Every structure is written in C-alpha cells, then in structure tokens.
C-alpha positions, 0 to 999 in steps of 0.5 A: 302148305302143310297147316299148322292146324291147332297154332291157336289150340295149344293151351300154355297152362297158365291161370293154374298156379297155386301159393307154395308157402315154402317159396318167397312172394317175389319169386313167385311174383317174378315167374307168374310174370313172366308166364304172361309176358310169354303168353302176351309175345306167343299171341302176338307172334314174337315166338324168339322173344318169348323163348327167351322169357319162357327159358327164364321162367323155366329157371325160376321154377327149377330154382325155387320148386321141387322137379316133380312141382306142377309149376315145373310141368307148367314152363315145360310146357310153356317152353315146349309151345314156342319150340313148337311155333318155332318148328323145333319140333324135336325139342318141343316133343321132348319138352312136353313129354317131360311135363306129362311125366311131372303131371302123372306123378301129381298125387291128385292127377290133374285130368285136364292138364294131362289132356291137354299135354297128349293133345299138343304132343299128338300135334307135335307127332303129326308134324314130324309124320308119325301119325300112329303115334299122334293118333294113339296120343290124340285119342287118350287126351279125347278119352279124358276129355270125356270125363269133364265137364262145361266150356272147358272139356267142349273147348279140350274135345274141339281141340282134339278133334281139330287135330285129330281131323289133321291126321286123317287130313295128313293120311289122305282120309279126306272123308273122315277128315271132313267130318272131324274137322266139321265137329271141331268147327260146330263147337268152337263157333259155339263158345267162341262166335264165327270170328274168333282165332280158333274158329279160323283154325278149323277153317285154315285146315278146311281150306288146306283140305279142299286144296288138296281135293282140287276144289279151290273156289271153296278154299278160296272162300275160306281162305279170303274170310281168314285173311281179313279177319286175321287182319282184324285179330292179330294185324297184317304182320302176324305169323298166322296172318302171313301164313294164311296169305301164303296158303292163299297164295298156293291155292291161286297157284294151283287153280292157275292163277299164277301171276296172282300167286307170284304177287301173293308169295312175293308179299309174305316171304320176307315176313315170314322168313323174319318172324319164324326163321329161315330154318323154320319147316312152314318157311321152307314149305312156303320156299317149295311152293314159290319154287314150284311156282317159278318153274311152272313160270318157266323160270329155272334158275330161281326155281333151283335156288328155291327147290333146293333150299327148300328140299336141304332145310326140310331134310335137316329139320324134319329128316328125310324120311318125313312125306314133306321132304318128300314132296320137296323132293319130288318138285325138285326132280320135276325141275330136274325132268325140265332141265333135261338131267333124267338121271338126278331126276328119277333118282329123286322121284324114286326116293321120294316115292319110296318115303311116300309108300312107307310113311303113307302107305300104297293107296294115298292120294300123293303117290298118284303124283308119283306115278304122273312123274314116273311116267313123265320120266319113262317118256322122256328116256324114250320108253315103251309106250306101255310103261308110260300108260301103266304109270297113268293107270296107276295114278288114275286108279288111285285118284279115282279112290281118293277124289272120285276122279275130279281132280288136277292129278287125273288131268295129269294122268290124261295128259300123261296118256295123250303125250304117249299117243303122240310118241308113237305116232297116234296123233288122232287118239292123242287129239281126241284125249286132249278134247276129252280132258277140256271139259275136266279142265274148265271145272278145275281151273279159272277160264284162260289158265295156263293148264288149259292153254296146255291142253289146246296146245297139246291138241293143235300140235296133235292136229298140226300132226295129222295135217288138219291146220285149219283146227290146229291153228285155233288150238294154238293160237289161243293157247298163245295168246293165253301164254303171253297173258299170264306169263308176259311176252318174255318167258321162256314158255312161250318157246313151245307154242311159238315153235309150233306156230311157226310150223303152220303155213300161214306166211304172217304167223310163221314169220310173226311168231319166228321173229318173237321166238328170236326176241325171247330168246335174245333177251332170255338167253343172250345175243350170242346164245345157242337158243338165240342163233338157232332161232335166227336160223329158223328165221332166216330159212323162213325168209329164204323159202320166201326169197327174201334175201336181202333179209336174211343175208345179215342173219346168215353172216351172223350165223356164220360168225358165230359158228365158224370157232365151232367147226373143228370141235362140233362139226357133226352139229354145225358142218352141214348147216354152215355148207347150207348157209354158204349155198344161201349166200351163193343163191343170193350173190354174196360170192365173197362172203360165200368164198370166205366163209367156204375157206373157213369150212374147207380145213375142219371137213377136211380133218373131221370127214377127210379128203376123198369124203363127198361132203369135203370133194363138194367144198372143193368143187365149189371153190373156184366156182365162187371165184369164178361168180366173182369173176376173179377168172384168173384165180378161178382158173388155176383152181380149176386146173390145180382141182382138175390135175389132183382128180385126174392123178386120183381117178384117172384123166377120163373115166368118170363124169367128174372129169368132164364137169372139171374140164368144162367148168375150166373150159368156161373161165377161159372162155370168159378170159378170151383164152379161146385155145384153152377154151377149147382144149377143155371142151374136148376134154370134157367130151371125151369124158363124157363120152366114156362115162355117160349116154351120149344124150346126156344132158351134162353133154347138151351143155358142153356142146352149147358152151363149146359151140358158143365159144366158137360163136365168139371166135367167129367160127359161126359153121362149127359153132352151129354144128355143137348148137345142133348137137346140144339141141338134138340132145335136150329136145330128147329129153324126158320131159324136155326142159323149155329154157334149155331149148330156148337157149339153145334156138337163140344162139342157133338164130343169131349163129345164122343171123350172123351168116346172113342166113335169115330164113333158116334164123327165122325159123329157129326163132318160129321154133323159140317162140313156141317154146316160149309159152312155157317159159317163165324165165324173164331174162331169157323172154327179154332175150329172144325179144332182143333176137326178133328185134335183130332179125327184123332189123337184118331182114330186107326192108321190103318183106314187111309182113315178115319184119311187122310179125317179128316186131310184134312177136318181140313186143310180145315178149317183152311184155310178158318179161315184164320190161 
C-alpha cells in the first residue's frame, strides 16, 4: 500500500497566534477554540468532524481579519491538512497555496511558516504523482529550514527529509530513499524517542520501501512494532493504526501468507471505510490489494468487484495518468487475463504500461511488472516464444538494475521463461529453469507458500511431459498438499494440481484426484455446470479404463442427460463424446440406455453432418445391433432389412463390404428367431457381397461361414454345417497372426458337429487341436465351453475305451479350472 508518509508530520500552524486589538476578544477566543478542537479531532483521526470545525474557523477568520492576515493563512492551512487526510488532494493543494501566498506577503516573512507550507505542498504533490514539482517545493522548504535554529529547525528538516525520501521511493530510487528516511529517523529519535508517532511514521515508510524491494522479513518487523505502538498511542481504531495493519496484510500477502493476509485485510476494511470514506485513495488502494489477494486465491467474482471498484475510484480521485491508478489498472488486467478476456486484458495492460513510462520513466522497477504481464499475455495469445522471452529479459534487466536480481519480479520473469519453454515442447529446459528458481523462491517466501508450490507444480508438469513420472510425483503431490493447506479444499486453484495428479499412472492417486476435482467443481460451479460435467467425464473414463462399469454407469447416464439438449447447437463439442458414452453403455451391457441415447443423437448428427457421413452411417448400423443385443429380434430384423435396402439402393446390391456386413447381421437376427430360411438367404447374400469386394480369405468371410454353419447345425443339417465350419477354420488358420479365440470357437463347433454325426474319432481329433489352441486362450467362457464339449465326448464314447475317456475327462477338468469355474 502507498504510504501516507507524512500524516504525522504536517503542522497545523496552531500556537502562532498574536492578539489583534481591532478584533473583539470573544471572536478571538472562538477562533482559538475552534482551532484547538480541530487539532484534537485530527489527532483522534476524526477527520470529517475536524473538517467542519476547520471550515468554521476559516469563516471566523475571514469575517474578522483582513484577507492577508496570518490567521487567515493558518485557517487555510488547517483546513488544507484535513482535506489532505481525507484524500481530497486537489482541494488541499489549492488551500495550501492560498495560505503560502498570504505568508509570503507578510512584512516580516516567517521562514518557519513558509517552510511548513512548502513541505506540506510537496507532500500533496507527491500524492498526486507530480514528483518533479514535489521535489522543487521540498528542496525550497529544506533551504529555509537550514536557516533556522534549535529543535524547530531539526523537526522541520526531518519532516522534509522524510517527504523527499517518499519522492525517491515513488521514483524507484531506493538507495536515495533509504538514506533520506534514515536521516529523518535519526533526527526524530533524537527529538522524540524511539516510540514517538513521527518515528513510527518514518518506519512505516521504510517498511513500505522494504516491501517493494521484496525484503519481506524486515518489512514485517517494522510493521509489527508499529502496530503495537500505534495501538498504545492512538488506539486500535485510529485510521493510522488501521492503515498500518493493512500495510502488514499487504506484506503477508506478497510473502505468500495469503490466509493471514485475508484475515488482516478483513479486520481493517470496514474501519478504514468508516473513518476515511469509500472514496479515499488509501481505501481504494486497500480494495486493490484485497482484490489482488482474492485473485491469488482464485476467487474471481470477489476479485472482480474489488479491483473494478479500486480502479474506478482511483481514476476519479487521482486521475487516469497517476502511477497508483496504473497499478490498479494492471491488477485488473491480470484478472482479465486469468478470466480469458484477452483483448480487455491487453488494452488495460497497454494503458497501464504507457502511464508508467510517462510518469516514472523507462527504468522504474514498476515497468518490470508491466513486461512480465506483457509476456503472460503473449503466452496466452500463442505468440512466438521469442516474444515472450524478450519480455522476460526486459523485466530481468530492470530488476537487476533496481534490486540486484533478488526480487519476486525476477522470479516471475524466470517462471515466464520456463512457461515459454513448455509452450515450445522444450520440457527439459523448463524443468531446469524451475529447479534453478527454487533457491531464490525459498529466500523470498515463507516455506510451503503458494509461490514455492507453483514452482514445484511447474517442474512436476515439465517432468511429467518428459515421462519422468517418478520425480514428477514428488513435485506434484507436494504442490497439491500446499495448495490444500493454504487455500482449503474448495479453492478453484486446486484444479491445476489435481488435473496434473490425475495424469500420473498411480491408480490410487488418479482416482483420488479425479474424485476431488469433481467434488470441487460441483461445490464451486454447481452440480449441473459444464466444469462439473467435464470432471465427471474424466472420472467415468478412468473407471471404464479400470473396467469398473457399474460405478461408471450412473455418471455416464448423468452426462447423457445433461448433453442431450446441447447436441443440436453444440454438436462439434458434444457429438463425439456423446457417441463414446453410448459405446461404454453398450460394453457394459446397458443396451436399453444406449439405444435411448442413440435415438437422441441420430437426428442431431444427421442435421449437422449429413446422412451420408461416416459418423451418421455408423449410428444407423449400431441401432439394429443394440436391438439385437436387447433380444428385440423382430425389431432388429425390421431395422436391418430397412437399412440393407437403403444401402443397396444407394450403393448397389453386392459390390461393397458394408452390404455383406448388414446381410450377415440380418441373417443372425433371423437365425436367433428360428427363421432359418430367411437367415440362410441372407448368409448367401453376405458371402456373395464379400466375394465380390474382399479377399476370399478375409476374416469377415470366415465369420459369415461360421455363422452360416451354425444356422445349418441348428437345422440338423450337419454335413452342410461341417462344410462351412471347415471353410471358416481354413481362413482363420491362415490369418496373420492367427486369433486363438476364433479358431477355438470354430474347432468347438466342428467337434459338436462330429459328435452329432457320431464320428467320435474325428471329434476327438478336433478337440485335440482345440486343446492345443486353448493354451493361448484367456477367454474364460470359451474355456468353459470347451470343457463341456470334452465331457460330452467322454460321455458319448464307448464305455470300454477307459483310457480315452479318462483323458477327455482330465482335460475337461483342466480347462474348467483354467476358466475359474
């Protein structure tokens, strides 16, 4: 927070009164009493009441003394001081200048009074950002002070030195500021002691300078002592005590103690607003710090109100070309950047940077923050990494010049370079940069603070991108724990570490992270929000990858319900994802739900993509398949018949594999209904279509041959069935590589056909081949089925062939054991 570094140093001009024979005694008493009350109220921080009495005292002086009387000047000066306290710098400056003009017209010029007024005018000019004019006024005051003698001289010199230190601090000349503040402090300690208000004032300004330099531990020491002393001297509710607490909160925030800072800010905001008014620059700056804190905590809604209010107030009170207004503007730009409102952010950032250049110069430390923000915007806009790196280097050049490199802005510039490296895929360079930054961060910030955690998170992300998961886990989990401890489990900032943790292949960590992400987004954005649905989708996908379909099912059904109304207007976003959920439901055996979802998806897909798009055609093929899986065979047959007719009219009757596919599927639903004539006719159509469009040994041909054989087997046409099974087996054995499950199934059917024909020797030959194939099988259902066939053959063979029967029984037992049954 910008310090009002001279709030105890301005003299109100009381006690310099002289009797005036031409004025009634009662009027002189009234004027003196009013001024005494003004001083008392001012010391109590009751500025609005003091202003009323100071205005009345000026009115009394104007009515009873000549316009050039020193008492009129005193009244003007007193009222100017109160306006200064209230943040009305324009009115304060005008009154001080009127008072100065009167004092300069006195026959015997009072150098002490003129020096006080020049010092006060310099203080006001400092607050309005007119640093050159402020310096001139203060140097004139110092020249006059040097001519005086005694403690009055020393006190005035200390006050002027203090204000000159404020000018140097505002201009980024910290070495000069430190020297001037040191001289002022030495004089004030000599005159008033260690715990006087004027010494505290100088130490508050020193604390602010240390904060700006990133020397947070020293700043905290000064501020903690100041708060304790101010509590005793002026009370906890005095504006100066509240301001010191606010300054302490700002240091806590910038050093990483966000929750401590939040409590401190909240404890002083209401009091300062009541004592100074919501339009006071000091209060507006406080709102700016609080908004910055809320942005750091990820509370964008709260940050929006505070930062907009701060910028608007400062623009009105100080003007758009003031450095403090530029700071507020830049804070708002950072929020807009995080909100993704890049054009607004860029406009605000450019305006703030221009103001700083014009008012502070190209080498001012504040320009480093402008360059860092410019680099972040370039990164968000996808500009070349070289542009981002240039901004970071410009920021670093200023930081090295102003702070010798050990400053939070240096850390921000280095972090920007690391993020630029990540954007170009140079993950090793990014990881190296994050590692190099950690010692600097540990010097600047308290342990386990967010700035340090962000570096660990960045390095973890870079390591993860390189495939170094073992080292990435340590960084990401450490950052995640700090985020939780500092921000709480409901902070939206937890999303970034949770999303990274969810990429780690440790299943327990993945699942915990995804569940926490879902819970966080549901609480933060609402159960029906897009962000919550995105997290739910991630969790459901994880559960499916773990084959935990029962747990995934309710999540997918929830997503289908939420996305269905969005399909027509936002098909590009939801179409493919919606289809994927249908496939999961199908894999899980939830055929009715998959069918319902498919019916909702099909019209939106057709309208968006067209009827002949591969995506839409695939949906058409899936619909009768789901009906068949639901055992709604009659409906499936009708759907396949209609679909086959449509594709034949469009493509020709037997020239494409799709005709073979549809004919085979139609035949299957006919077979399942016992409509063998219709089934056999469609199997022949499928074989004809495949022979015209595919290699004769294509796996699809083997599938149709086997299906046709099964239909004939069920009709007890065993010889014909055997012919088709053999054709299927021949193709399957030629496949590269062979598929054991397919071969095993066909051998099983050949065995059952031979058993039905009582050809037990042939059946045993087929089973011997099936047994060899079974060694490569992991399909439990097929293993169990083969075991049953071994038992069937053992029971059908001549009871006298005991050794053969025993061998068959033993193999049946072995296969059954392997099937897990």
